[in-house]
Wavefront OBJ file of the C-alpha trace (Angstrom):
o trace
v -65.386 30.329 4.652
v -63.722 32.151 7.570
v -60.424 30.382 6.857
v -60.561 31.428 3.181
v -61.181 35.033 4.201
v -58.218 34.920 6.592
v -55.944 33.542 3.859
v -57.209 36.193 1.429
v -56.558 39.017 3.907
v -53.109 37.638 4.733
v -52.272 37.488 1.018
v -53.386 41.096 0.587
v -51.254 42.186 3.543
v -48.169 40.421 2.164
v -48.696 42.032 -1.241
v -49.115 45.442 0.383
v -45.932 45.038 2.439
v -43.993 43.924 -0.642
v -45.201 46.988 -2.543
v -44.193 49.289 0.311
v -40.735 47.769 0.427
v -40.294 48.289 -3.319
v -41.346 51.925 -2.931
v -39.033 52.581 0.022
v -36.114 50.957 -1.781
v -36.793 53.082 -4.862
v -37.005 56.267 -2.772
v -33.789 55.468 -0.894
v -31.953 54.912 -4.164
v -33.148 57.975 -6.105
v -34.194 60.652 -3.586
v -30.817 62.419 -3.710
v -31.041 62.706 -7.503
v -34.575 64.124 -7.199
v -33.401 66.671 -4.603
v -30.463 67.733 -6.790
v -32.724 68.024 -9.837
v -35.177 70.224 -7.946
v -32.363 72.537 -6.934
v -31.210 72.661 -10.557
v -34.522 72.880 -12.423
v -37.309 73.708 -9.974
v -39.327 70.514 -10.495
v -40.497 69.477 -6.985
v -38.652 66.411 -5.698
v -41.931 64.943 -4.436
v -43.457 65.091 -7.936
v -40.332 63.657 -9.567
v -40.144 60.702 -7.167
v -43.883 59.991 -7.384
v -43.773 60.042 -11.183
v -40.693 57.831 -11.167
v -42.416 55.297 -8.903
v -45.572 55.198 -11.038
v -43.980 55.337 -14.492
v -41.251 52.773 -13.746
v -43.330 50.453 -11.537
v -40.929 50.975 -8.611
v -37.941 50.710 -10.955
v -38.975 47.247 -12.168
v -40.423 47.997 -15.630
v -38.528 46.626 -18.629
v -38.067 50.151 -19.941
v -36.459 51.213 -16.665
v -34.285 48.145 -16.135
v -33.050 47.894 -19.723
v -32.926 51.569 -20.735
v -32.811 53.596 -17.477
v -36.006 55.336 -18.630
v -37.790 56.065 -15.343
v -40.501 58.361 -16.715
v -41.698 56.658 -19.884
v -40.569 59.567 -22.077
v -40.937 58.815 -25.789
v -38.394 59.852 -28.413
v -40.147 62.883 -29.979
v -38.639 64.545 -33.049
v -35.874 66.411 -31.208
v -34.337 63.353 -29.531
v -30.835 62.497 -30.793
v -29.845 59.987 -28.113
v -30.138 56.194 -27.933
v -33.530 54.652 -28.634
v -35.438 51.495 -27.740
v -38.791 50.205 -28.941
v -41.658 48.985 -26.768
v -45.374 48.341 -27.218
v -47.384 51.130 -25.578
v -50.396 52.960 -27.043
v -49.340 51.386 -30.342
v -46.879 48.626 -31.164
v -43.123 49.220 -31.105
v -43.146 52.876 -30.108
v -39.851 54.717 -29.794
v -38.642 55.496 -26.256
v -35.550 57.327 -25.035
v -32.690 55.297 -23.612
v -30.222 56.707 -21.058
v -26.766 55.667 -19.836
v -27.822 56.144 -16.194
v -30.781 56.885 -13.950
v -29.343 60.348 -13.260
v -29.534 61.172 -16.988
v -33.165 60.027 -17.062
v -34.010 62.283 -14.103
v -32.192 65.208 -15.735
v -34.019 64.724 -19.040
v -37.354 64.543 -17.193
v -36.650 67.911 -15.553
v -35.595 69.411 -18.891
v -38.657 67.931 -20.591
v -40.942 69.866 -18.225
v -38.785 72.959 -18.076
v -38.423 73.532 -21.821
v -42.037 73.071 -22.953
v -44.162 76.210 -22.822
v -47.353 74.371 -21.868
v -45.738 73.417 -18.545
v -44.630 76.999 -17.758
v -47.580 77.685 -15.441
v -46.474 74.860 -13.148
v -43.290 76.686 -12.193
v -45.346 79.615 -10.913
v -46.932 77.326 -8.308
v -45.629 76.835 -4.772
v -43.259 73.827 -5.124
v -44.654 72.366 -1.888
v -48.192 72.434 -3.357
v -47.933 68.960 -4.845
v -51.725 68.714 -5.263
v -51.765 71.620 -7.725
v -48.667 70.258 -9.450
v -50.266 66.824 -9.867
v -53.470 68.291 -11.294
v -51.453 70.687 -13.477
v -49.485 67.846 -15.065
v -52.744 66.173 -16.093
v -54.135 69.477 -17.390
v -50.986 70.038 -19.469
v -51.324 66.582 -21.013
v -48.459 64.694 -19.363
v -50.629 61.574 -18.939
v -53.879 60.329 -20.438
v -55.133 58.480 -17.342
v -58.110 60.258 -15.769
v -56.997 59.471 -12.220
v -53.298 60.307 -12.773
v -53.332 63.270 -10.321
v -54.980 61.150 -7.637
v -52.369 58.419 -8.102
v -49.514 60.916 -7.757
v -51.054 62.525 -4.679
v -51.592 59.132 -3.028
v -47.986 58.057 -3.595
v -46.698 61.375 -2.214
v -48.897 61.079 0.885
v -48.248 57.356 1.431
v -44.472 57.801 1.469
v -44.183 61.379 2.766
v -42.367 62.476 -0.388
v -42.954 66.177 0.272
v -40.160 66.023 2.848
v -37.653 65.762 -0.025
v -39.066 68.935 -1.567
v -38.546 70.656 1.799
v -34.986 69.293 1.980
v -34.269 70.712 -1.486
v -35.580 74.081 -0.266
v -33.314 73.833 2.818
v -36.381 73.856 5.048
v -35.535 70.424 6.456
v -32.122 68.881 7.205
v -31.007 65.968 5.044
v -30.582 63.408 7.840
v -29.142 60.775 5.492
v -26.017 62.797 4.686
v -22.990 61.060 6.166
v -19.396 62.151 6.644
v -16.486 59.779 6.172
v -14.931 58.777 9.463
v -11.221 59.280 9.001
v -10.250 58.646 12.614
v -8.456 55.377 13.335
v -9.188 53.512 16.551
v -6.187 52.622 18.650
v -7.734 49.843 20.734
v -9.831 46.849 19.786
v -11.026 44.527 22.520
v -11.497 41.021 21.161
v -12.859 38.469 23.627
v -12.320 35.639 21.121
v -8.522 35.997 21.241
v -6.327 33.548 23.085
v -6.118 34.637 26.755
v -2.321 34.946 26.679
v -2.536 37.631 23.966
v -3.243 41.069 25.354
v -3.650 44.249 23.309
v -1.592 46.982 24.962
v -0.986 50.637 24.287
v 1.076 53.074 26.296
v -0.684 55.638 28.494
v 1.238 58.357 26.629
v -0.113 57.145 23.284
v -3.605 56.931 24.739
v -3.471 60.507 26.050
v -2.114 61.785 22.723
v -4.855 60.026 20.784
v -7.547 61.332 23.125
v -6.248 64.875 22.595
v -6.204 64.379 18.810
v -9.769 63.065 18.858
v -10.945 65.964 21.018
v -9.480 68.360 18.436
v -11.012 66.469 15.522
v -7.643 65.372 14.128
v -7.016 61.990 12.458
v -5.022 59.443 14.426
v -2.219 57.154 13.270
v -2.175 54.568 16.026
v 0.060 51.623 16.735
v -1.281 48.382 18.170
v 1.143 46.039 19.934
v 0.278 42.412 20.545
v 2.416 41.510 23.561
v 2.073 38.059 25.139
v 4.242 38.993 28.124
v 2.518 42.143 29.319
v -0.831 42.425 31.025
v -2.538 45.719 31.591
v -5.797 46.754 33.124
v -8.485 47.428 30.558
v -9.569 51.054 30.529
v -13.003 51.654 31.978
v -15.610 52.368 29.319
v -18.165 55.003 30.091
v -21.672 53.961 29.073
v -22.927 56.282 26.371
v -26.544 57.365 26.255
v -27.937 56.896 22.753
v -29.559 59.944 21.251
v -32.887 58.423 20.201
v -36.352 59.952 20.691
v -38.937 58.455 23.018
v -41.790 56.422 21.583
v -42.044 55.228 17.976
v -39.729 56.709 15.341
v -38.334 55.381 12.053
v -34.975 54.142 10.838
v -34.723 53.471 7.100
v -38.522 53.800 6.824
v -39.203 51.078 9.421
v -40.870 51.725 12.792
v -38.643 51.258 15.816
v -38.399 52.116 19.516
v -35.408 52.453 21.818
v -36.044 50.030 24.688
v -34.221 50.240 28.001
v -32.247 47.539 29.777
v -34.532 45.190 31.729
v -37.512 45.637 29.390
v -39.615 42.519 28.820
v -39.907 41.664 25.112
v -43.198 39.906 25.782
v -44.622 43.098 27.278
v -43.399 45.068 24.234
v -45.034 42.549 21.913
v -48.344 42.927 23.756
v -48.034 46.724 23.851
v -47.656 46.942 20.071
v -50.048 44.079 19.291
v -47.371 41.821 17.788
v -46.649 38.192 18.599
v -43.387 37.606 20.458
v -42.213 35.371 17.603
v -42.737 38.207 15.114
v -40.973 40.724 17.340
v -37.950 38.420 17.570
v -38.065 37.869 13.789
v -38.233 41.615 13.054
v -35.102 42.127 15.187
v -33.098 39.057 14.070
v -33.018 37.874 17.669
v -33.000 34.473 19.330
v -35.384 33.548 22.143
v -34.695 36.429 24.548
v -37.058 37.422 27.347
v -35.477 40.423 29.081
v -33.168 42.955 27.422
v -29.699 42.809 28.953
v -28.805 46.253 27.529
v -30.553 49.239 25.978
v -31.496 48.280 22.413
v -33.234 49.409 19.257
v -36.297 47.209 18.817
v -38.140 47.229 15.497
v -41.899 46.764 15.611
v -42.182 46.041 11.904
v -40.038 44.214 9.375
v -36.765 45.886 8.378
v -36.004 46.564 4.709
v -33.589 44.586 2.562
v -31.540 47.649 1.543
v -30.142 50.541 3.561
v -30.561 54.286 3.081
v -26.826 54.744 2.410
v -24.271 52.659 0.516
v -22.189 51.408 3.435
v -21.568 51.560 7.193
v -18.096 51.947 8.716
v -17.604 49.539 11.634
v -17.167 51.171 15.051
v -15.490 49.705 18.175
v -17.202 46.592 19.578
v -19.893 46.732 16.854
v -21.321 43.382 15.747
v -23.052 42.694 12.434
v -26.307 42.520 14.410
v -25.654 45.951 15.916
v -25.189 47.324 12.397
v -28.368 45.722 11.097
v -30.310 47.416 13.905
v -28.567 50.798 13.584
v -29.145 50.909 9.815
v -32.550 49.197 9.738
v -31.496 46.415 7.341
v -32.138 42.688 7.716
v -29.240 40.705 9.132
v -29.362 37.976 6.487
v -29.102 40.604 3.741
v -26.079 42.278 5.390
v -24.356 38.904 5.590
v -25.259 38.154 1.964
v -24.115 41.533 0.595
v -20.764 41.284 2.378
v -20.031 37.582 1.902
v -19.710 36.829 5.618
v -21.683 34.812 8.140
v -24.252 36.455 10.399
v -22.303 35.664 13.578
v -18.943 36.982 12.340
v -17.361 40.000 14.027
v -16.234 42.665 11.501
v -13.004 44.534 12.226
v -13.088 48.238 13.128
v -12.928 50.547 10.129
v -14.175 47.953 7.624
v -17.002 48.946 5.292
v -20.198 46.917 5.604
v -22.225 47.381 2.426
v -25.944 47.994 2.912
v -27.405 47.991 -0.603
v -25.182 46.001 -2.965
v -22.539 43.287 -2.873
v -19.286 44.491 -1.330
v -16.430 44.863 -3.846
v -14.103 43.313 -1.242
v -15.168 40.951 1.561
v -14.677 42.860 4.840
v -12.142 41.540 7.343
v -13.517 39.746 10.378
v -12.004 38.810 13.725
v -12.106 35.126 12.786
v -9.850 35.842 9.793
v -7.595 38.103 11.864
v -7.045 35.483 14.566
v -6.360 32.817 11.945
v -3.552 35.024 10.618
v -1.733 34.990 13.941
v -3.478 37.663 15.972
v -2.253 40.605 13.948
v -4.863 43.339 13.970
v -5.211 46.080 11.405
v -7.418 49.163 11.605
v -6.557 50.442 8.113
l 1 2 3 4 5 6 7 8 9 10 11 12 13 14 15 16 17 18 19 20 21 22 23 24 25 26 27 28 29 30 31 32 33 34 35 36 37 38 39 40 41 42 43 44 45 46 47 48 49 50 51 52 53 54 55 56 57 58 59 60 61 62 63 64 65 66 67 68 69 70 71 72 73 74 75 76 77 78 79 80 81 82 83 84 85 86 87 88 89 90 91 92 93 94 95 96 97 98 99 100 101 102 103 104 105 106 107 108 109 110 111 112 113 114 115 116 117 118 119 120 121 122 123 124 125 126 127 128 129 130 131 132 133 134 135 136 137 138 139 140 141 142 143 144 145 146 147 148 149 150 151 152 153 154 155 156 157 158 159 160 161 162 163 164 165 166 167 168 169 170 171 172 173 174 175 176 177 178 179 180 181 182 183 184 185 186 187 188 189 190 191 192 193 194 195 196 197 198 199 200 201 202 203 204 205 206 207 208 209 210 211 212 213 214 215 216 217 218 219 220 221 222 223 224 225 226 227 228 229 230 231 232 233 234 235 236 237 238 239 240 241 242 243 244 245 246 247 248 249 250 251 252 253 254 255 256 257 258 259 260 261 262 263 264 265 266 267 268 269 270 271 272 273 274 275 276 277 278 279 280 281 282 283 284 285 286 287 288 289 290 291 292 293 294 295 296 297 298 299 300 301 302 303 304 305 306 307 308 309 310 311 312 313 314 315 316 317 318 319 320 321 322 323 324 325 326 327 328 329 330 331 332 333 334 335 336 337 338 339 340 341 342 343 344 345 346 347 348 349 350 351 352 353 354 355 356 357 358 359 360 361 362 363 364 365 366 367 368 369 370 371 372 373 374 375
């Protein structure tokens, strides 16, 4: 009996984790559209995302996948766009079909904005999602008695009100990224043949350092010279700017652990088995951290918060999976490379979808005669 209960509870936990992952993936994919729509129309981003999650079943309903209809909006008499037919309250009802998710979100905002019986909602505080949820039910958006409670729970479970605050410019949008146009002039590759040494003149190095300090792009030249040996420049250890204690990366809980920390002690501290801790962090059997590292205390997601990551100097695929909070096997799968391959500086590592072009790796570079490219 006890064993059956344990299996039942484990099954429930797995189902709950799978549901959370679906929700986080949905939010990561559509939050920016919801923010933009709030700024355009006034519909709170938290409400839009919560409705999208519920109405589309985390983006997995047939109506959503086949017709980009995230909100279950039916045709109505004024609709002149594409149509599809699905069984709902009655058989083969007419639903709106959209060319993209963005069009569905826009039509949802317009649907609420242009109907007089929703006017009172726009007089509410946009951060008051409880009143908005109850108001939608009062105005007849849904027939389910517990519809407001479902919306409120989704908003609370996934902290969706933060996206309303971002739209109001009351919180920074931490997921905004700027393209890195700077080119790196040096790449240290320990897998290269020992007689090949990457060299760069001290004059070039000084010029590039000045350009970088002034925020200017660099056009650097790399020379592979088998006859010249130079001392490697000393690398100053950078202190990562992470908070103390538990924080989140891509909706997964993580800590920044210092060099010399025992992984077994971390596992005990956070009530996780050592095997699970290693699994969460795509690590082999390691006892003591050799360097400061991000250590996840729950499973990372399968998709990132942004589309891609630009490879930095000395960054491994494992480093990227930790920095972005995405599973290592998924990064390898999306980009068509092996988990232990070293991507070349400046290459794009895709975090959500298959890469349009397989990124260059050091193994490929060395096979082509040691010629490095940072373009």
